C-alpha positions, 0 to 999 in steps of 0.5 A: 062630271059633277055640276059646278058650284059658284066659287070665288072671283078672279078679283079674289085672286088679285086681292091676295097679298103679293098676287099683282106683284107676281102677275105683272112681272111674269106677264112682262117676262113671258111676253118675250116668248110670244115675240121671239120665236117669230122674230127669230124666223123672220131674222134669219130669213132677213140675214140669209135668205135661206128657208133651209137655214131658218129650219135648222136655226129654229130646230136647234133653238127648240130642241135645246129648249125642250132637251135642257128644260128639265135641267133648268127646272131642277136647278130652280127647284133646288136652289130657288128662283132668286138664285137660278133665274137671273143667270139664265135670264142674263145669258138668254137676253145676251144671246138674243142681242147677239142674234139681233146684231148678227142678223141685222144686215145680210150675209151672216153665216148659218154656223154663228146663228146655229151656235147662238140659237143653241145657247139661247135655247139652252138657257131660256128661263122657264118663266111659265113653270116657275110662275105657276109654282109661285102661285102654288106657294102663294095660294094654298086654297085649291079653289082660288088656285084654280082661279089663279091657274085659269087667269095664268092660262088666259094671260098666256093665250093673250101673250101669244096673240099679242106677240106677233101683233107687237112685232107687226107694229115695229116691222114698218120702222125697224128690220126683224131683229128689232123683235129680238132686242125687245124680247131681250129687254122683256125677258130681262125686265120680267125676271128681275121683277119676278125674282124681287117679288115677296113670294119668290124671296120668301121661297128662296129664304128657306134653308136647305134643310127645309127644302123638302118641306112645303113652303109656307103659304101666304094665303089663309087656307093652309090645309095640307093635301095628300099627294095624287098618286100617278097624277103627274103621269096622267097630266104629262100624258094628256098634256102631251097628247093635247099638244099633238092634236092641237099642233097637228090642227094648226097645220091642217087648218092651213091645208083646209083653207087652201083646199077651199081657196081661201088661204087668208082666213087661216090667220082668222081661224088662229084668232077665233080659237085663241079667243075661245081659249081666253073665254074658256079659261075665264069661264072654267076658272069662275066656278068650283067643280066638284069632280076631282082634278084627274077626272076633270082632265080626262073628260075635258081631253075626251071633249077636246079630241072629239071636237078636233075630230068633228072638224072632219065633217066641216062642210066650209070655212065658216063651219070650221071657224065656229068649231075651232072656237069651241075647240078653244074654249075646251083647250084652255081648261085642259092646260089649266087642269093639267098644271093643277093636277101636276101641282097636287101630285108632287111635293112642294119642292118639286112643283117647278119640275112637275109643271115644267114636265107638262109644259115640255110635254105640250110643246113637244107634242105640238111639235111632233104633231105638226111634223107628223100631220105634215107627212100624213097630209101628203097622203089623205085629205085635210078631213081625214087628218082631223080624224087622226089628230083628234083621235090620238087624244081620245085614245090616250084619254080612254087608256087613262080613264079607268085610272081617273075614276074616284076610289072609296077613301081609306081612313088615314093612319092616326097621327097623319097630318091630314087625318081629321080634315075639316069639311071644307077641305074634304069637299075640295078634295073630291 
């Protein structure tokens, strides 16, 4: 990979007009997702006392979230966030409150919980993809957009670290369904703040006739950029493969800790990996990489897959902890680069869908990786399972590697909107 060069700071991102007005409500709304998943598990256990029922309810919730995610993203791209997000958030909040009421006391039948979970998953607002799409409309400068996406990834890491901590602080005083109530309040408040932000309102004011044209950016650099062919497929494939590797690793860590007689260290392992993600995301976004997004994504994927596979040789928990910290450092840049590549590979009116496909692939890969490695762990020791988990990502990265090699530029046709790029914009596209 080409050596990095200094770039604008994260302060420059926050100084962009409308950036804080976008970031703060997005943080509030997305915090609900760091809370709801665990709260739903504990609430169903509290109401039914059956882990079998937990598996069905949580499985239905996850399946409807994933299956209908492309449809929700398409509705947002077509009608704008201000029109599409509020009904989704309202119905999602109401079903969370319904789940809270039905699980507050014991004895609730699983049928009601499954139905409510299905509705909640079907209308869960995709606040993450929408936020990243709004960043790309707010900031046209690709270097500064990388900072924004890195900051967004770090925020997401902190959300999924802080959600369980918030729930843990509430549980001594309230039953588990209180987490669903708080989640409903967070998603309602955050969505309202998001759709009333200037960039969301500006995007929603575009007429239907102009819906396929790029939205006017609010930043000063408005240099158009060509669409990267095949970039979305690469981003989705590597995001999904990374999800498989990381989802499998989370389960292997439990088996590894149990094998070494220290199961309680799993929480510490997860926390260190998350901390690595925060540091890696901040460091990655702080520099301007000369290599293109697709090349960077493939190389980062190779590094992440190799790091997971290297856990095969960890002699104990201490060594695994250090290695997982490094895996976290590499993992956050992979997610950031996946969204960057997806964003630059599609037209402006398809950015929410593109980001949503990357997000869905990662989540689906994580679920599939956990399920597959669970079966594999009945046959092989954790050390071998690490090799399998990392190997999947390495193989996918090797397959797409030939397509990431930069080709010599072809002179654009005369009259193209980017036929005479400035020296700065040409440098950024490399």
